N, C-alpha and C positions, 0 to 999 in steps of 0.2 A: 671889300670886306663881306664876309658871310655872317649873317646874324642868326643865331639859334635861339628861339624864344624859350625853349625848354631849359637850356643851360645858362641863358642870360650872359653870354660872352661872345666876343668876336674872334674869328679865326682868319688868318691870312689865306688868300686864294690866288693861285697863279693860273692864268689862262693863256693858252696858245692855240692857234688854229691854222688849218690849211683850207683849201677850197671846199672840201666836203665835210669836215668834222671839226669839232671843238674839243680840245684836250684840256681837262681841268684837273688841277691838283689841289686838294683840300686836306690839310693836316697829313701830308705824305701819301695820300691815296689818290691815284690817278684814274680818271674815268674819261672815256671817249664818248662823245655824243654827236649824233648827226645834226647838221645845221637845219634850221627850219626854213631856209630859203635855198633855192637851187640855181638861180641865175639863168635857167634855161628859157625863161620867158622875156628876157631883156630886149628881144628884138620884135616883140609884139605878137608872138605866137606861143601857144602852149599845147600840151598833149592831152587828148582824151585817154581814158583807161585803155581803150582799144589800141593806143599807140599812134593814132592819127594826129598829126599836128595841124592845128587850125589857128586862124587869127583870133585874138582875144575878143574881137568884136563879133564873132560868129553867133548864130542863134543858140548853139550848144552852150556857150559860156554865159549868154544872157539868161538862159533857163537855169543853168547850174547856180549862177549867182543869186537868182531870185529864190531858188529852193533854199540856199544857205541863209539868205536874209529872212525868209519865213521861219526857218528853224531857230535862228537867233532871236527873232521877235517872240516866238513861243517860249523860248528859254527865259526871256525877259518877263513875259506874262507869268510864267511859273514862279519866278522870284516874288512878284507882287502877290500872287495867289497865296504863297506860303506866308508872306507878311500879313495878309488879310485873313488868315486862318480859313481859307476856302477848303472844302472837303478834300481829304487826301485822295479819294476816289477820282476826282476831277484832275488832280495833279498827276496821278498815275496815267490817266487817259492822255493828257497832254504829252507826257514823256513817251508813251507808246507812239503817238503821232510823230514826235521828233525822230524816233527810230525808223518809222516808215519813210520819213522824208529822206533819211540817209539811203534807204533802199531805192527810193525814186531817183535820187541823185546818181546812184550807180547804174540804174537803167538808162538814164540820159547819157552818162559818160561812156557807156558801152555801145552807143549808136554808131553805126558805120554808114557811109554814103552808099546809097543804092542797094541796101540790104535790109531784109526784114528784121524785126526786133530779135536780139540775141538773148535777152533776159526777160523772163516772165515775172509779173508782180503778184498776181492772184486776186481774184474777186473777194476772197474771204475778208480782206482788210476793209473793203468798202462795206461789206455786210456788217462788220463789227461797228464801223463808224455810224452807219444808218441806225443800228440798234441803240447806240448811245444818244444820237440825236432824238430818236423817238422817245426814249426814257426821259430826257430833259424837257422835251416839248410838252409832254403830258402835265408837267408841273407848272407850266406857264399859262398865263391868261391868254385868251385868243388875241392875235394881233389884227388891228384894223388899219394901221399906218406903218410907214417905215420907221425903223428905230434910229433915233438921233444918236450918233456916236458920242457917248458921254458916260458918266458914272464915276466910280472910284478908280484907283490906279489899276486894279486887276481888270476891270471892265474895259477901260480905255486901251490897255495893252493888248487885250484880246480883239478889240475893234481894229487896231493897227495890224495885228496878225491876219485878221480876216481880209483887210484891204490888200495886204501883200500876197495873200493866197489867191485873190482874184487876178492880180498881175501875173502870178505864177501860172495860173490857168491859161491866160492869154499867151504867155511865153511858150507853153507846151502845145498850143494849138497847131503850129506847123508840123510838129513831130507826129501828132495824131493824124492830121490830114495826109501826110506823106507815108503813113503806116510805118514809122520808125520806132514807135514805142507801143508797148502792150496797152490796149485801150483801158485796161483796169487802172493804170496809172492816172489817166485823165479823169476817170470816174471818181477816183479817190480824192484828187485835188478839187474836183467839182463839188464834193460834199462839204 
């Protein structure tokens, strides 16, 4: 059954499917939708954007998975920041970072074996990040010790994001060393 909160009633829904799409009929209107799964990875391989099929355990997919995990953790931090009434400027910056992480994912997904990077990222994103870091650092008291990961929900969510970002940096190191990605990608993640 389909529940519509605006009209507060239920409508019958018929669903049929084939291997590639779902056909749904609601109140006499039929819509076809692509499935969100492809079944092409059922044998342990999947494809990069370049079309190259690799084992799911390859360094490419470790890196892409960590980039996705970082992006998800930042999204989680944003939800806590909104609930904690953190400045909207900081939330906008976090959303900007999320979009750059999608760009970084596409750089990694475009990597091909034994070829130089096919997609550039750009130093401007790192410069922007450094400017934000400098602006925030000016507002802080000087640090004399390491920061213990703690605080409210926003702070702890950002600490987790930072830890995942460090892992992302480690996952991208082989790509940098083998000159498979634009060095600007690595610099950005390093910030």
